[in-house]
C-alpha positions in Angstrom: 42.9 43.0 -31.8 46.5 41.4 -31.8 47.7 39.7 -34.8 49.6 36.2 -33.5 50.8 34.8 -36.8 50.7 35.0 -40.6 51.0 31.8 -42.4 51.9 31.4 -46.2 51.3 28.3 -47.2 51.2 26.3 -50.6 50.4 23.0 -52.3 54.3 22.0 -51.3 54.2 23.2 -47.6 55.0 26.3 -45.5 56.5 29.2 -47.2 57.2 31.6 -44.5 55.5 31.9 -41.0 55.8 35.3 -39.1 54.9 35.6 -35.5 53.6 38.4 -33.7 54.5 39.9 -30.3 52.4 41.8 -28.2 53.6 45.4 -28.7 55.8 47.0 -31.5 56.7 44.6 -34.0 60.0 45.5 -36.7 60.5 44.0 -39.8 64.2 44.3 -40.5 66.7 43.1 -42.7 68.9 40.6 -40.8 71.1 39.3 -43.7 75.0 39.5 -43.2 75.9 43.5 -44.7 78.9 43.0 -47.3 79.1 46.3 -47.9 77.7 50.0 -46.5 75.0 50.1 -49.4 72.5 48.1 -48.4 69.4 49.7 -47.8 67.0 46.9 -46.4 64.7 47.2 -49.3 62.9 44.2 -50.5 62.8 42.5 -47.2 59.1 42.0 -47.5 57.7 44.8 -45.4 54.8 46.0 -47.8 53.9 42.3 -48.7 53.0 41.7 -44.5 51.0 44.5 -44.7 49.4 43.6 -48.0 49.0 40.0 -47.0 47.7 41.0 -43.6 45.1 43.3 -45.7 43.8 40.8 -47.6 43.4 38.4 -44.4 41.4 41.4 -43.3 38.8 41.5 -46.3 40.6 43.2 -49.5 40.3 41.8 -52.6 44.1 40.8 -52.6 44.8 42.7 -56.0 46.9 44.8 -54.0 49.3 41.7 -53.4 50.3 41.6 -57.1 48.9 45.0 -58.9 50.6 48.2 -57.5 48.9 51.5 -57.9 52.7 53.4 -57.8 53.4 51.5 -61.0 50.1 52.8 -62.9 48.1 49.5 -61.8 50.2 47.0 -63.6 49.7 43.5 -62.6 53.1 41.4 -61.9 52.4 38.2 -63.6 55.2 36.5 -62.0 53.3 37.1 -58.5 50.1 36.5 -59.7 50.9 33.6 -61.4 52.8 31.9 -58.5 49.8 32.7 -55.9 47.0 31.2 -58.3 49.0 28.4 -59.9 50.7 26.9 -56.6 47.7 27.7 -54.6 48.8 29.7 -52.0 46.7 29.7 -48.6 47.4 32.6 -46.4 46.1 32.2 -42.7 46.2 35.0 -40.3 45.7 33.9 -36.6 44.4 36.6 -34.2 
């Protein structure tokens, strides 16, 4: 199976589109480094994997609920997903 694109949209339009290439795909932080303490955290690596997992049949709860944090829901993310009617499309 080849992943071509992951598209995230809502009622206002496209939020993000991630295109995949054949071979190895890397998610990297391309922001300009202002200091040497940048870690590349919070650039969306785990979220992309969770969205692909959802498109392939998971319940989607792991997008806004993280078992690492005792199954607590992130209400900000959950509300955004449901209230702005987010549509996630995975092209194969």
